N, CA, C and O atoms as a DFTB+ gen file, in Angstrom:
708 C
 N C O
     1  1    -125.914      56.382    -138.625
     2  2    -125.100      56.961    -139.694
     3  2    -125.878      58.094    -140.353
     4  3    -127.088      57.998    -140.559
     5  1    -125.176      59.146    -140.674
     6  2    -125.789      60.311    -141.311
     7  2    -125.805      60.131    -142.825
     8  3    -124.854      59.619    -143.417
     9  1    -126.906      60.564    -143.440
    10  2    -127.031      60.491    -144.892
    11  2    -126.515      61.787    -145.502
    12  3    -126.794      62.880    -145.010
    13  1    -125.751      61.638    -146.593
    14  2    -125.144      62.777    -147.286
    15  2    -125.573      62.763    -148.744
    16  3    -125.561      61.719    -149.397
    17  1    -125.953      63.941    -149.252
    18  2    -126.293      64.091    -150.662
    19  2    -125.413      65.194    -151.250
    20  3    -125.083      66.173    -150.580
    21  1    -125.041      65.010    -152.523
    22  2    -124.159      65.942    -153.221
    23  2    -124.867      66.518    -154.437
    24  3    -125.514      65.791    -155.191
    25  1    -124.742      67.837    -154.624
    26  2    -125.293      68.506    -155.795
    27  2    -124.181      69.357    -156.400
    28  3    -123.710      70.313    -155.784
    29  1    -123.765      68.995    -157.620
    30  2    -122.708      69.727    -158.327
    31  2    -122.879      69.479    -159.814
    32  3    -123.133      68.350    -160.234
    33  1    -122.741      70.520    -160.608
    34  2    -122.935      70.369    -162.055
    35  2    -121.750      69.718    -162.750
    36  3    -121.868      69.297    -163.901
    37  1    -120.612      69.628    -162.077
    38  2    -119.428      69.007    -162.676
    39  2    -119.403      67.518    -162.330
    40  3    -119.218      67.138    -161.174
    41  1    -119.593      66.689    -163.350
    42  2    -119.668      65.241    -163.136
    43  2    -118.377      64.691    -162.530
    44  3    -118.423      63.769    -161.715
    45  1    -117.228      65.245    -162.916
    46  2    -115.957      64.759    -162.362
    47  2    -115.871      65.030    -160.872
    48  3    -115.336      64.211    -160.125
    49  1    -116.380      66.150    -160.435
    50  2    -116.381      66.462    -158.991
    51  2    -117.299      65.487    -158.266
    52  3    -116.931      64.940    -157.226
    53  1    -118.500      65.267    -158.817
    54  2    -119.436      64.329    -158.173
    55  2    -118.818      62.934    -158.072
    56  3    -118.859      62.303    -157.016
    57  1    -118.247      62.463    -159.178
    58  2    -117.647      61.123    -159.169
    59  2    -116.463      61.055    -158.217
    60  3    -116.297      60.074    -157.492
    61  1    -115.643      62.097    -158.221
    62  2    -114.474      62.133    -157.355
    63  2    -114.880      62.075    -155.884
    64  3    -114.316      61.297    -155.115
    65  1    -115.846      62.886    -155.496
    66  2    -116.293      62.894    -154.100
    67  2    -116.942      61.563    -153.745
    68  3    -116.697      61.013    -152.671
    69  1    -117.769      61.046    -154.648
    70  2    -118.454      59.773    -154.393
    71  2    -117.440      58.639    -154.184
    72  3    -117.629      57.780    -153.323
    73  1    -116.351      58.647    -154.993
    74  2    -115.391      57.553    -154.967
    75  2    -114.253      57.731    -153.958
    76  3    -113.681      56.739    -153.505
    77  1    -113.917      58.961    -153.600
    78  2    -112.721      59.176    -152.768
    79  2    -112.974      58.986    -151.277
    80  3    -112.028      58.916    -150.493
    81  1    -114.225      58.902    -150.885
    82  2    -114.546      58.735    -149.465
    83  2    -115.097      57.334    -149.245
    84  3    -115.980      56.884    -149.975
    85  1    -114.573      56.649    -148.239
    86  2    -115.144      55.369    -147.823
    87  2    -116.290      55.725    -146.867
    88  3    -116.113      55.777    -145.650
    89  1    -117.452      55.965    -147.444
    90  2    -118.584      56.529    -146.723
    91  2    -118.959      55.718    -145.488
    92  3    -119.129      56.274    -144.403
    93  1    -119.088      54.415    -145.653
    94  2    -119.511      53.578    -144.535
    95  2    -118.467      53.577    -143.419
    96  3    -118.809      53.657    -142.239
    97  1    -117.206      53.486    -143.798
    98  2    -116.123      53.492    -142.803
    99  2    -116.124      54.795    -142.009
   100  3    -115.828      54.802    -140.814
   101  1    -116.456      55.894    -142.677
   102  2    -116.459      57.197    -142.020
   103  2    -117.745      57.475    -141.249
   104  3    -117.863      58.498    -140.575
   105  1    -118.713      56.557    -141.351
   106  2    -119.952      56.707    -140.593
   107  2    -121.039      57.469    -141.330
   108  3    -121.906      58.075    -140.702
   109  1    -121.003      57.444    -142.663
   110  2    -121.980      58.158    -143.473
   111  2    -122.579      57.228    -144.517
   112  3    -121.998      56.197    -144.859
   113  1    -123.741      57.606    -145.013
   114  2    -124.380      56.927    -146.129
   115  2    -124.480      57.930    -147.262
   116  3    -125.083      58.992    -147.106
   117  1    -123.893      57.597    -148.398
   118  2    -123.997      58.455    -149.581
   119  2    -125.322      58.118    -150.238
   120  3    -125.478      57.045    -150.820
   121  1    -126.293      59.047    -150.144
   122  2    -127.655      58.709    -150.589
   123  2    -128.009      59.273    -151.957
   124  3    -129.165      59.195    -152.373
   125  1    -127.030      59.841    -152.667
   126  2    -127.307      60.269    -154.030
   127  2    -126.683      61.591    -154.389
   128  3    -126.112      62.292    -153.553
   129  1    -126.811      61.915    -155.688
   130  2    -126.289      63.179    -156.172
   131  2    -127.122      63.662    -157.346
   132  3    -127.921      62.914    -157.910
   133  1    -126.923      64.924    -157.706
   134  2    -127.660      65.534    -158.813
   135  2    -126.801      66.635    -159.425
   136  3    -125.929      67.186    -158.752
   137  1    -127.041      66.963    -160.703
   138  2    -126.241      67.973    -161.391
   139  2    -126.696      69.419    -161.165
   140  3    -125.974      70.348    -161.527
   141  1    -127.864      69.623    -160.582
   142  2    -128.307      70.991    -160.281
   143  2    -129.411      70.942    -159.234
   144  3    -129.956      69.880    -158.931
   145  1    -129.729      72.106    -158.690
   146  2    -130.713      72.186    -157.622
   147  2    -132.105      71.764    -158.021
   148  3    -132.837      71.191    -157.215
   149  1    -132.482      72.042    -159.263
   150  2    -133.817      71.708    -159.746
   151  2    -134.040      70.192    -159.731
   152  3    -135.100      69.723    -159.316
   153  1    -133.044      69.433    -160.181
   154  2    -133.147      67.971    -160.159
   155  2    -132.930      67.412    -158.754
   156  3    -133.442      66.344    -158.417
   157  1    -132.175      68.134    -157.947
   158  2    -131.854      67.660    -156.605
   159  2    -133.030      67.758    -155.639
   160  3    -133.191      66.901    -154.771
   161  1    -133.848      68.791    -155.784
   162  2    -134.897      69.047    -154.802
   163  2    -135.827      67.857    -154.565
   164  3    -136.066      67.514    -153.407
   165  1    -136.369      67.202    -155.615
   166  2    -137.213      66.033    -155.337
   167  2    -136.443      64.888    -154.677
   168  3    -136.997      64.156    -153.857
   169  1    -135.168      64.735    -155.035
   170  2    -134.343      63.695    -154.396
   171  2    -134.135      64.004    -152.918
   172  3    -134.183      63.110    -152.074
   173  1    -133.905      65.265    -152.619
   174  2    -133.706      65.680    -151.226
   175  2    -134.968      65.405    -150.420
   176  3    -134.900      64.878    -149.309
   177  1    -136.122      65.763    -150.984
   178  2    -137.383      65.537    -150.280
   179  2    -137.682      64.051    -150.110
   180  3    -138.334      63.654    -149.145
   181  1    -137.208      63.232    -151.044
   182  2    -137.422      61.790    -150.950
   183  2    -136.430      61.144    -149.982
   184  3    -136.832      60.360    -149.122
   185  1    -135.152      61.459    -150.111
   186  2    -134.100      60.811    -149.321
   187  2    -133.921      61.408    -147.928
   188  3    -133.465      60.719    -147.015
   189  1    -134.278      62.693    -147.753
   190  2    -134.100      63.411    -146.491
   191  2    -132.690      63.236    -145.915
   192  3    -132.521      62.667    -144.836
   193  1    -131.685      63.728    -146.641
   194  2    -130.318      63.607    -146.115
   195  2    -130.137      64.461    -144.864
   196  3    -130.849      65.445    -144.662
   197  1    -129.190      64.079    -144.039
   198  2    -128.843      64.884    -142.866
   199  2    -127.951      66.049    -143.282
   200  3    -128.016      67.140    -142.715
   201  1    -127.103      65.784    -144.303
   202  2    -126.145      66.786    -144.774
   203  2    -126.272      66.909    -146.287
   204  3    -126.270      65.911    -147.008
   205  1    -126.381      68.136    -146.749
   206  2    -126.430      68.433    -148.176
   207  2    -125.175      69.210    -148.539
   208  3    -124.890      70.258    -147.958
   209  1    -124.428      68.686    -149.505
   210  2    -123.251      69.376    -150.022
   211  2    -123.632      69.893    -151.403
   212  3    -124.000      69.107    -152.276
   213  1    -123.547      71.205    -151.612
   214  2    -123.954      71.749    -152.896
   215  2    -122.963      72.779    -153.418
   216  3    -122.424      73.597    -152.672
   217  1    -122.744      72.708    -154.722
   218  2    -121.950      73.719    -155.413
   219  2    -122.751      75.010    -155.396
   220  3    -123.980      74.982    -155.321
   221  1    -122.068      76.129    -155.464
   222  2    -122.767      77.409    -155.412
   223  2    -123.253      77.856    -156.787
   224  3    -124.337      78.427    -156.907
   225  1    -122.449      77.597    -157.833
   226  2    -122.808      78.032    -159.184
   227  2    -123.171      76.826    -160.026
   228  3    -122.321      75.987    -160.324
   229  1    -124.458      76.740    -160.413
   230  2    -124.949      75.648    -161.253
   231  2    -126.037      76.215    -162.158
   232  3    -126.632      77.247    -161.846
   233  1    -126.296      75.551    -163.265
   234  2    -127.392      76.002    -164.123
   235  2    -128.754      75.695    -163.487
   236  3    -128.845      74.900    -162.551
   237  1    -129.789      76.322    -163.995
   238  2    -131.194      76.126    -163.608
   239  2    -131.480      76.620    -162.196
   240  3    -132.112      77.664    -162.039
   241  1    -131.036      75.908    -161.168
   242  2    -131.195      76.368    -159.784
   243  2    -129.837      76.244    -159.113
   244  3    -129.324      75.139    -158.937
   245  1    -129.249      77.386    -158.736
   246  2    -127.906      77.346    -158.158
   247  2    -127.960      76.935    -156.682
   248  3    -129.032      76.740    -156.108
   249  1    -126.787      76.813    -156.099
   250  2    -126.682      76.336    -154.722
   251  2    -127.308      77.256    -153.693
   252  3    -127.827      76.789    -152.679
   253  1    -127.267      78.565    -153.941
   254  2    -127.880      79.502    -152.999
   255  2    -129.405      79.402    -153.041
   256  3    -130.062      79.434    -152.000
   257  1    -129.962      79.282    -154.238
   258  2    -131.414      79.110    -154.361
   259  2    -131.844      77.789    -153.724
   260  3    -132.834      77.738    -152.993
   261  1    -131.100      76.728    -154.004
   262  2    -131.399      75.427    -153.420
   263  2    -131.330      75.487    -151.897
   264  3    -132.202      74.956    -151.208
   265  1    -130.295      76.133    -151.379
   266  2    -130.138      76.268    -149.924
   267  2    -131.320      77.003    -149.309
   268  3    -131.810      76.624    -148.246
   269  1    -131.771      78.044    -149.974
   270  2    -132.912      78.817    -149.480
   271  2    -134.174      77.958    -149.417
   272  3    -134.903      77.990    -148.425
   273  1    -134.428      77.196    -150.471
   274  2    -135.621      76.339    -150.507
   275  2    -135.519      75.237    -149.454
   276  3    -136.483      74.965    -148.738
   277  1    -134.356      74.609    -149.362
   278  2    -134.162      73.532    -148.375
   279  2    -134.295      74.082    -146.965
   280  3    -134.903      73.441    -146.107
   281  1    -133.741      75.247    -146.714
   282  2    -133.821      75.866    -145.386
   283  2    -135.285      76.110    -144.996
   284  3    -135.653      75.933    -143.835
   285  1    -136.125      76.518    -145.970
   286  2    -137.544      76.771    -145.684
   287  2    -138.321      75.470    -145.490
   288  3    -139.106      75.351    -144.550
   289  1    -138.106      74.503    -146.370
   290  2    -138.902      73.268    -146.348
   291  2    -138.385      72.238    -145.359
   292  3    -139.168      71.557    -144.697
   293  1    -137.071      72.122    -145.259
   294  2    -136.451      71.081    -144.433
   295  2    -135.329      71.693    -143.594
   296  3    -134.153      71.438    -143.852
   297  1    -135.683      72.489    -142.605
   298  2    -134.658      73.242    -141.860
   299  2    -133.685      72.377    -141.060
   300  3    -132.642      72.867    -140.628
   301  1    -134.008      71.110    -140.858
   302  2    -133.111      70.237    -140.090
   303  2    -131.898      69.797    -140.901
   304  3    -130.908      69.343    -140.327
   305  1    -131.957      69.924    -142.222
   306  2    -130.834      69.499    -143.069
   307  2    -129.696      70.520    -142.956
   308  3    -129.909      71.726    -143.085
   309  1    -128.508      70.020    -142.716
   310  2    -127.323      70.870    -142.636
   311  2    -126.741      71.008    -144.043
   312  3    -126.650      70.031    -144.787
   313  1    -126.353      72.228    -144.396
   314  2    -125.900      72.504    -145.755
   315  2    -124.445      72.964    -145.746
   316  3    -124.045      73.828    -144.966
   317  1    -123.667      72.351    -146.645
   318  2    -122.279      72.759    -146.879
   319  2    -122.205      73.266    -148.312
   320  3    -122.593      72.566    -149.247
   321  1    -121.708      74.480    -148.481
   322  2    -121.571      75.072    -149.814
   323  2    -120.152      74.842    -150.317
   324  3    -119.179      75.086    -149.603
   325  1    -120.049      74.368    -151.559
   326  2    -118.764      74.249    -152.246
   327  2    -118.688      75.384    -153.266
   328  3    -119.673      75.701    -153.932
   329  1    -117.518      75.982    -153.376
   330  2    -117.404      77.063    -154.345
   331  2    -115.996      77.156    -154.898
   332  3    -115.006      77.001    -154.183
   333  1    -115.943      77.412    -156.182
   334  2    -114.668      77.712    -156.823
   335  2    -114.439      79.211    -156.858
   336  3    -113.437      79.675    -157.403
   337  1    -115.357      79.971    -156.282
   338  2    -115.295      81.432    -156.302
   339  2    -114.948      81.955    -154.916
   340  3    -115.689      81.736    -153.958
   341  1    -113.833      82.637    -154.817
   342  2    -113.432      83.238    -153.550
   343  2    -114.040      84.634    -153.486
   344  3    -113.325      85.636    -153.476
   345  1    -115.365      84.685    -153.442
   346  2    -116.109      85.941    -153.480
   347  2    -116.836      86.110    -152.157
   348  3    -117.654      85.273    -151.775
   349  1    -116.533      87.201    -151.459
   350  2    -117.121      87.446    -150.141
   351  2    -118.638      87.528    -150.209
   352  3    -119.323      87.104    -149.279
   353  1    -119.169      88.068    -151.300
   354  2    -120.618      88.223    -151.416
   355  2    -121.330      86.862    -151.418
   356  3    -122.392      86.720    -150.811
   357  1    -120.750      85.866    -152.098
   358  2    -121.325      84.517    -152.079
   359  2    -121.318      83.953    -150.653
   360  3    -122.317      83.410    -150.181
   361  1    -120.182      84.091    -149.985
   362  2    -120.052      83.568    -148.626
   363  2    -121.032      84.268    -147.687
   364  3    -121.652      83.629    -146.837
   365  1    -121.165      85.566    -147.844
   366  2    -122.068      86.339    -147.004
   367  2    -123.523      85.891    -147.208
   368  3    -124.265      85.722    -146.241
   369  1    -123.913      85.704    -148.448
   370  2    -125.274      85.236    -148.743
   371  2    -125.492      83.846    -148.159
   372  3    -126.542      83.568    -147.580
   373  1    -124.502      82.979    -148.311
   374  2    -124.608      81.622    -147.773
   375  2    -124.782      81.654    -146.248
   376  3    -125.596      80.912    -145.699
   377  1    -124.030      82.497    -145.584
   378  2    -124.138      82.595    -144.130
   379  2    -125.511      83.113    -143.710
   380  3    -126.071      82.656    -142.713
   381  1    -126.050      84.060    -144.466
   382  2    -127.392      84.571    -144.163
   383  2    -128.445      83.478    -144.289
   384  3    -129.452      83.494    -143.582
   385  1    -128.209      82.530    -145.192
   386  2    -129.145      81.423    -145.376
   387  2    -129.002      80.358    -144.287
   388  3    -129.823      79.445    -144.199
   389  1    -127.974      80.474    -143.467
   390  2    -127.793      79.540    -142.372
   391  2    -127.078      78.258    -142.745
   392  3    -127.312      77.219    -142.128
   393  1    -126.197      78.312    -143.759
   394  2    -125.441      77.113    -144.104
   395  2    -124.417      76.825    -143.008
   396  3    -124.003      77.723    -142.274
   397  1    -124.022      75.576    -142.912
   398  2    -123.083      75.163    -141.869
   399  2    -121.647      75.579    -142.185
   400  3    -120.899      75.988    -141.297
   401  1    -121.275      75.468    -143.457
   402  2    -119.902      75.791    -143.821
   403  2    -119.818      76.178    -145.283
   404  3    -120.714      75.888    -146.075
   405  1    -118.729      76.834    -145.623
   406  2    -118.467      77.319    -146.978
   407  2    -117.058      76.857    -147.319
   408  3    -116.086      77.329    -146.731
   409  1    -116.950      75.939    -148.262
   410  2    -115.667      75.303    -148.575
   411  2    -115.219      75.677    -149.979
   412  3    -115.972      75.517    -150.939
   413  1    -113.996      76.175    -150.099
   414  2    -113.466      76.568    -151.402
   415  2    -112.837      75.375    -152.114
   416  3    -112.122      74.575    -151.511
   417  1    -113.122      75.274    -153.426
   418  2    -112.481      74.264    -154.269
   419  2    -111.123      74.807    -154.681
   420  3    -110.971      76.023    -154.799
   421  1    -110.160      73.979    -154.897
   422  2    -110.125      72.532    -154.677
   423  2    -109.904      72.215    -153.197
   424  3    -109.372      73.033    -152.447
   425  1    -110.316      71.028    -152.797
   426  2    -110.136      70.560    -151.430
   427  2    -109.809      69.080    -151.478
   428  3    -110.098      68.400    -152.463
   429  1    -109.216      68.598    -150.428
   430  2    -108.828      67.181    -150.386
   431  2    -109.954      66.355    -149.767
   432  3    -110.866      66.888    -149.133
   433  1    -109.866      65.052    -149.968
   434  2    -110.857      64.171    -149.353
   435  2    -110.743      64.231    -147.832
   436  3    -111.744      64.102    -147.128
   437  1    -109.533      64.425    -147.327
   438  2    -109.346      64.552    -145.876
   439  2    -110.053      65.803    -145.352
   440  3    -110.660      65.771    -144.282
   441  1    -109.975      66.904    -146.106
   442  2    -110.681      68.132    -145.716
   443  2    -112.181      67.893    -145.675
   444  3    -112.859      68.315    -144.738
   445  1    -112.699      67.213    -146.698
   446  2    -114.126      66.934    -146.773
   447  2    -114.569      66.042    -145.617
   448  3    -115.601      66.297    -144.996
   449  1    -113.801      65.009    -145.330
   450  2    -114.140      64.094    -144.236
   451  2    -114.137      64.835    -142.905
   452  3    -115.026      64.640    -142.076
   453  1    -113.144      65.679    -142.706
   454  2    -113.065      66.467    -141.470
   455  2    -114.285      67.378    -141.339
   456  3    -114.862      67.498    -140.258
   457  1    -114.671      68.012    -142.432
   458  2    -115.834      68.894    -142.446
   459  2    -117.117      68.113    -142.151
   460  3    -117.953      68.557    -141.364
   461  1    -117.265      66.954    -142.784
   462  2    -118.447      66.127    -142.554
   463  2    -118.545      65.674    -141.090
   464  3    -119.630      65.665    -140.508
   465  1    -117.410      65.302    -140.507
   466  2    -117.425      64.877    -139.104
   467  2    -117.784      66.043    -138.184
   468  3    -118.501      65.856    -137.201
   469  1    -117.299      67.231    -138.489
   470  2    -117.627      68.408    -137.678
   471  2    -119.127      68.705    -137.738
   472  3    -119.743      69.001    -136.714
   473  1    -119.708      68.628    -138.920
   474  2    -121.150      68.854    -139.063
   475  2    -121.923      67.741    -138.364
   476  3    -122.945      68.005    -137.730
   477  1    -121.454      66.511    -138.468
   478  2    -122.097      65.377    -137.807
   479  2    -122.131      65.570    -136.288
   480  3    -123.132      65.259    -135.643
   481  1    -121.047      66.078    -135.728
   482  2    -120.989      66.348    -134.285
   483  2    -122.033      67.403    -133.910
   484  3    -122.696      67.277    -132.881
   485  1    -122.183      68.440    -134.737
   486  2    -123.190      69.478    -134.473
   487  2    -124.607      68.894    -134.527
   488  3    -125.461      69.250    -133.715
   489  1    -124.847      68.003    -135.481
   490  2    -126.162      67.357    -135.581
   491  2    -126.430      66.542    -134.315
   492  3    -127.516      66.624    -133.742
   493  1    -125.441      65.757    -133.881
   494  2    -125.603      64.939    -132.672
   495  2    -125.887      65.806    -131.452
   496  3    -126.730      65.459    -130.625
   497  1    -125.192      66.925    -131.338
   498  2    -125.384      67.833    -130.201
   499  2    -126.792      68.431    -130.213
   500  3    -127.440      68.516    -129.170
   501  1    -127.267      68.843    -131.391
   502  2    -128.627      69.381    -131.501
   503  2    -129.661      68.326    -131.116
   504  3    -130.622      68.625    -130.407
   505  1    -129.466      67.099    -131.580
   506  2    -130.403      66.024    -131.257
   507  2    -130.380      65.705    -129.767
   508  3    -131.420      65.426    -129.172
   509  1    -129.199      65.746    -129.170
   510  2    -129.082      65.490    -127.736
   511  2    -129.838      66.558    -126.943
   512  3    -130.543      66.243    -125.984
   513  1    -129.688      67.814    -127.346
   514  2    -130.397      68.895    -126.661
   515  2    -131.909      68.787    -126.847
   516  3    -132.669      69.054    -125.916
   517  1    -132.347      68.397    -128.043
   518  2    -133.784      68.231    -128.285
   519  2    -134.353      67.121    -127.413
   520  3    -135.438      67.270    -126.851
   521  1    -133.635      66.011    -127.295
   522  2    -134.110      64.903    -126.459
   523  2    -134.168      65.323    -124.998
   524  3    -135.066      64.916    -124.261
   525  1    -133.210      66.137    -124.589
   526  2    -133.139      66.569    -123.196
   527  2    -134.360      67.400    -122.814
   528  3    -134.889      67.278    -121.709
   529  1    -134.794      68.243    -123.738
   530  2    -135.921      69.124    -123.459
   531  2    -137.169      68.723    -124.236
   532  3    -138.068      69.537    -124.445
   533  1    -137.217      67.483    -124.656
   534  2    -138.306      67.040    -125.529
   535  2    -139.630      66.954    -124.783
   536  3    -139.702      66.550    -123.622
   537  1    -140.652      67.343    -125.486
   538  2    -142.022      67.197    -125.027
   539  2    -142.664      66.049    -125.778
   540  3    -142.310      65.772    -126.924
   541  1    -143.601      65.387    -125.140
   542  2    -144.502      64.484    -125.842
   543  2    -145.772      65.297    -126.083
   544  3    -146.002      66.289    -125.392
   545  1    -146.602      64.897    -127.049
   546  2    -147.852      65.641    -127.251
   547  2    -148.703      65.701    -125.973
   548  3    -149.338      66.719    -125.696
   549  1    -148.712      64.614    -125.201
   550  2    -149.509      64.570    -123.979
   551  2    -148.986      65.541    -122.928
   552  3    -149.760      66.241    -122.274
   553  1    -147.653      65.577    -122.771
   554  2    -147.061      66.488    -121.789
   555  2    -147.260      67.937    -122.215
   556  3    -147.546      68.795    -121.380
   557  1    -147.112      68.213    -123.496
   558  2    -147.334      69.573    -123.990
   559  2    -148.775      70.000    -123.722
   560  3    -149.004      71.115    -123.252
   561  1    -149.750      69.139    -124.011
   562  2    -151.153      69.452    -123.782
   563  2    -151.410      69.704    -122.291
   564  3    -152.092      70.662    -121.927
   565  1    -150.865      68.846    -121.442
   566  2    -151.055      68.998    -119.992
   567  2    -150.452      70.307    -119.498
   568  3    -151.077      71.016    -118.709
   569  1    -149.258      70.633    -119.947
   570  2    -148.615      71.881    -119.526
   571  2    -149.359      73.105    -120.045
   572  3    -149.448      74.118    -119.351
   573  1    -149.898      73.017    -121.271
   574  2    -150.699      74.123    -121.813
   575  2    -151.960      74.330    -120.975
   576  3    -152.278      75.457    -120.595
   577  1    -152.672      73.247    -120.690
   578  2    -153.919      73.343    -119.907
   579  2    -153.644      73.798    -118.482
   580  3    -154.465      74.490    -117.880
   581  1    -152.512      73.419    -117.948
   582  2    -152.173      73.787    -116.579
   583  2    -151.492      75.140    -116.461
   584  3    -151.197      75.594    -115.355
   585  1    -151.239      75.794    -117.607
   586  2    -150.582      77.104    -117.581
   587  2    -149.119      77.026    -117.181
   588  3    -148.558      78.000    -116.679
   589  1    -148.498      75.872    -117.400
   590  2    -147.113      75.682    -116.985
   591  2    -146.090      76.025    -118.067
   592  3    -144.885      75.944    -117.830
   593  1    -146.563      76.408    -119.252
   594  2    -145.657      76.713    -120.353
   595  2    -146.136      77.998    -121.028
   596  3    -147.334      78.204    -121.223
   597  1    -145.183      78.853    -121.379
   598  2    -145.507      80.108    -122.046
   599  2    -145.788      79.903    -123.527
   600  3    -145.523      78.834    -124.078
   601  1    -146.324      80.933    -124.163
   602  2    -146.713      80.849    -125.563
   603  2    -145.533      80.530    -126.471
   604  3    -145.621      79.619    -127.294
   605  1    -144.430      81.265    -126.337
   606  2    -143.276      81.051    -127.214
   607  2    -142.721      79.637    -127.049
   608  3    -142.412      78.971    -128.036
   609  1    -142.596      79.186    -125.815
   610  2    -142.077      77.839    -125.562
   611  2    -143.038      76.776    -126.089
   612  3    -142.601      75.745    -126.599
   613  1    -144.334      77.020    -125.970
   614  2    -145.323      76.061    -126.460
   615  2    -145.264      75.949    -127.982
   616  3    -145.330      74.849    -128.531
   617  1    -145.140      77.081    -128.654
   618  2    -145.044      77.063    -130.120
   619  2    -143.776      76.351    -130.563
   620  3    -143.804      75.576    -131.520
   621  1    -142.668      76.602    -129.882
   622  2    -141.408      75.930    -130.223
   623  2    -141.511      74.425    -129.992
   624  3    -141.068      73.638    -130.829
   625  1    -142.088      74.022    -128.869
   626  2    -142.250      72.594    -128.574
   627  2    -143.172      71.941    -129.594
   628  3    -142.915      70.819    -130.030
   629  1    -144.240      72.627    -129.978
   630  2    -145.162      72.084    -130.979
   631  2    -144.466      71.935    -132.330
   632  3    -144.700      70.956    -133.038
   633  1    -143.620      72.887    -132.691
   634  2    -142.862      72.783    -133.941
   635  2    -141.965      71.557    -133.931
   636  3    -141.866      70.851    -134.935
   637  1    -141.313      71.298    -132.807
   638  2    -140.446      70.127    -132.708
   639  2    -141.254      68.837    -132.836
   640  3    -140.759      67.834    -133.351
   641  1    -142.490      68.872    -132.367
   642  2    -143.364      67.701    -132.469
   643  2    -144.125      67.668    -133.787
   644  3    -144.901      66.748    -134.046
   645  1    -143.895      68.680    -134.616
   646  2    -144.578      68.832    -135.900
   647  2    -146.087      68.904    -135.715
   648  3    -146.854      68.311    -136.473
   649  1    -146.499      69.653    -134.676
   650  2    -147.908      69.905    -134.401
   651  2    -148.212      71.362    -134.743
   652  3    -147.410      72.251    -134.460
   653  1    -149.353      71.599    -135.343
   654  2    -149.772      72.955    -135.666
   655  2    -150.524      73.500    -134.459
   656  3    -151.634      73.058    -134.164
   657  1    -149.916      74.465    -133.756
   658  2    -150.527      74.995    -132.551
   659  2    -151.260      76.309    -132.789
   660  3    -152.251      76.592    -132.116
   661  1    -150.799      77.096    -133.715
   662  2    -151.427      78.391    -133.966
   663  2    -152.601      78.216    -134.920
   664  3    -152.500      77.520    -135.931
   665  1    -153.708      78.855    -134.584
   666  2    -154.925      78.750    -135.391
   667  2    -155.800      79.972    -135.112
   668  3    -155.618      80.643    -134.097
   669  1    -156.748      80.264    -136.006
   670  2    -157.619      81.418    -135.777
   671  2    -158.600      81.196    -134.616
   672  3    -159.055      82.162    -134.004
   673  1    -158.928      79.937    -134.311
   674  2    -159.813      79.633    -133.179
   675  2    -159.461      78.241    -132.658
   676  3    -158.793      77.465    -133.341
   677  1    -159.913      77.935    -131.449
   678  2    -159.587      76.672    -130.804
   679  2    -160.848      76.043    -130.217
   680  3    -161.782      76.748    -129.835
   681  1    -160.866      74.746    -130.151
   682  2    -161.925      74.007    -129.450
   683  2    -161.247      73.005    -128.531
   684  3    -160.349      72.277    -128.957
   685  1    -161.662      72.964    -127.299
   686  2    -161.056      72.081    -126.316
   687  2    -162.139      71.209    -125.696
   688  3    -163.218      71.688    -125.347
   689  1    -161.840      69.948    -125.567
   690  2    -162.755      69.016    -124.884
   691  2    -161.953      68.289    -123.830
   692  3    -160.895      67.729    -124.117
   693  1    -162.463      68.298    -122.594
   694  2    -161.793      67.607    -121.510
   695  2    -162.712      66.485    -121.029
   696  3    -163.859      66.713    -120.644
   697  1    -162.179      65.290    -121.063
   698  2    -162.950      64.112    -120.665
   699  2    -162.341      63.537    -119.399
   700  3    -161.121      63.481    -119.252
   701  1    -163.190      63.116    -118.502
   702  2    -162.720      62.463    -117.299
   703  2    -163.318      61.076    -117.245
   704  3    -164.538      60.921    -117.307
   705  1    -162.485      60.080    -117.131
   706  2    -162.966      58.698    -117.109
   707  2    -162.976      58.161    -115.699
   708  3    -163.351      57.010    -115.479
């Protein structure tokens, strides 16, 4: 089940979304909400939701700023922007940040559920592709030593494994037992 977090400064919207969806039945876990990006960020880092739904206009840290920070720190999280503003500039900025979707308020619970399922399918597809081409640290090391993988592919594989491959200098030790 995918974890979903909501960030919106309007308490009625947060309560409405929290209550109108049967999260478990739909295959999701509602892992929390916050009234603005500043309060949401530590919760996001703690809960690590798969999907973040955020309002675009909020006090302190708005949805675009939050999306930018989340995209840098936790790029695997999929972001859905909610907006009461039909402004192309907001949508354009959101798309540049790499959000998954831009949803105009008001919307129905059915619209939200459909959107969440579409994002969930994209997450599953990305995970399936990663598993298909996944490296283990041992295989990556062997391919690097054997010259079987190029620099760009090695850096990408190391990123997926959360290994730091780039450095100012390297030391290698090869042991034979």
